[in-house]
C-alpha positions in Angstrom: -150.2 13.3 121.7 -149.4 10.2 123.8 -152.8 10.2 125.5 -154.7 10.0 122.1 -153.7 6.3 121.6 -155.5 3.2 122.5 -153.8 -0.2 122.8 -154.9 -3.8 123.5 -154.2 -5.3 126.9 -153.4 -9.0 127.2 -157.1 -9.8 127.5 -157.7 -8.1 124.1 -159.5 -5.2 125.6 -159.0 -1.6 124.4 -157.1 0.5 126.9 -157.1 4.3 126.4 -153.8 5.8 127.4 -155.6 8.9 128.6 -156.2 6.9 131.9 -152.4 7.4 132.5 -152.6 11.1 132.3 -150.7 12.8 135.2 -148.4 9.8 135.7 -144.8 9.3 134.9 -144.5 6.3 132.5 -141.8 4.0 131.3 -142.9 2.3 128.0 -140.9 -0.9 127.2 -140.9 -3.4 124.4 -140.0 -6.7 126.0 -139.3 -10.4 125.2 -139.2 -13.5 127.4 -136.2 -15.3 125.8 -133.7 -12.5 125.3 -130.4 -11.7 126.9 -132.0 -8.6 128.4 -135.0 -10.5 129.9 -133.5 -10.4 133.4 -134.2 -6.6 133.2 -137.7 -7.6 134.3 -136.3 -7.9 137.8 -135.1 -4.3 137.7 -138.3 -3.0 136.1 -140.4 -4.7 138.9 -138.2 -3.2 141.6 -138.6 0.3 140.2 -142.3 -0.2 139.8 -142.7 -1.3 143.4 -140.6 1.6 144.6 -142.5 4.4 142.7 -146.0 3.1 141.8 -147.5 4.8 144.8 -145.9 8.1 143.8 -147.6 8.2 140.3 -145.3 5.9 138.2 -146.4 3.2 135.8 -144.6 0.8 133.5 -146.3 -0.2 130.2 -144.9 -3.5 128.9 -145.4 -4.4 125.3 -144.1 -7.8 124.3 -142.6 -7.9 120.8 -141.5 -11.0 118.8 -139.8 -9.1 116.0 -136.3 -9.6 117.2 -135.1 -13.1 116.7 -138.5 -14.4 117.7 -137.7 -14.0 121.4 -141.3 -13.5 122.6 -142.9 -16.6 121.3 -146.2 -17.9 122.7 -149.5 -16.3 123.3 -150.2 -13.3 125.4 -151.3 -15.5 128.3 -148.1 -17.6 127.9 -146.0 -14.4 128.2 -148.0 -13.1 131.2 -147.6 -16.5 133.0 -143.9 -16.5 132.4 -143.5 -12.9 133.6 -145.6 -13.3 136.7 -144.2 -16.7 137.6 -140.6 -16.1 137.0 -140.2 -12.4 137.8 -143.3 -11.5 139.9 -144.4 -8.8 137.4 -147.3 -6.7 138.7 -147.1 -3.8 136.2 -149.4 -3.5 133.2 -148.7 -5.9 130.3 -150.2 -5.3 126.9 -150.9 -7.6 123.9 -147.9 -8.5 121.8 -147.1 -5.9 119.2 -144.7 -5.0 116.4 -142.5 -1.9 117.0 -141.1 -1.5 113.4 -142.4 -2.0 109.9 -145.7 -2.1 108.1 -147.6 -3.5 111.1 -146.0 -1.5 113.8 -148.2 -0.3 116.7 -149.2 3.4 116.0 -148.1 4.2 119.6 -144.6 3.1 118.6 -144.7 5.2 115.5 -145.4 8.2 117.7 -142.7 7.3 120.3 -140.0 6.9 117.7 -141.0 10.2 116.0 -140.7 11.9 119.4 -137.4 10.4 120.4 -135.3 9.0 117.5 -132.6 6.5 118.1 -129.0 7.5 117.4 -129.0 8.1 113.7 -132.1 5.8 113.2 -135.6 6.0 114.5 -136.1 2.2 114.4 -136.2 0.2 117.5 -133.0 -1.9 117.4 -133.8 -4.6 119.9 -135.9 -5.7 122.9 -136.0 -3.7 126.1 -135.8 -0.3 124.4 -137.4 2.2 126.9 -139.2 5.5 126.6 -139.8 7.8 129.5 -142.9 9.9 129.4 -143.7 12.8 131.8 -146.9 13.6 133.5 -148.1 15.7 130.6 -147.6 12.9 128.0 -144.3 14.3 126.6 -141.7 11.7 125.6 -138.6 13.0 127.4 -136.0 10.3 126.9 -135.3 7.1 125.0 -133.0 4.4 126.4 -131.4 1.6 124.5 -131.6 -2.1 125.5 -128.3 -2.1 127.3 -129.5 0.6 129.7 -130.5 -1.2 132.9 -133.7 -0.1 134.6 -131.7 0.9 137.7 -129.9 3.6 135.6 -133.2 5.3 134.8 -134.2 5.9 138.5 -132.7 9.4 138.7 -134.6 10.5 135.6 -137.9 9.0 136.9 -137.4 10.8 140.2 -136.9 14.2 138.5 -140.2 13.8 136.7 -142.0 12.5 139.8 -140.9 15.6 141.7 -142.0 18.1 139.1 
């Protein structure tokens, strides 16, 4: 179950995902030097619009795709807050595929496979999780955050 996992935040502290129980979540693997990096703007707008209604974004930087998330966790956090004004939760850099992939991502990919392949194909793949910890939808990198709003709303109103 989604809430059984713990992940490291950018300060290296263990965060139990059970603390997000009862909230609608968007889990995203991100990068700071990617063609999709401007999606941070849309993510922040959605977060600001819905955070008071029980919505959270969980941001997991990943350097697996063309090394587009170089630097330390603090470098990444500084970039995101400075350039995009990010206020949602950012976690420590992870791997989303392969032998060292974050167990949370093993679970997410098992729950919602990609088209023909469970692997994460690129940065800014998004998973929508309902208030009960069910992974309800997976969105590819090309899906802009604004296109997910109606799905978020449906879950928030349930």
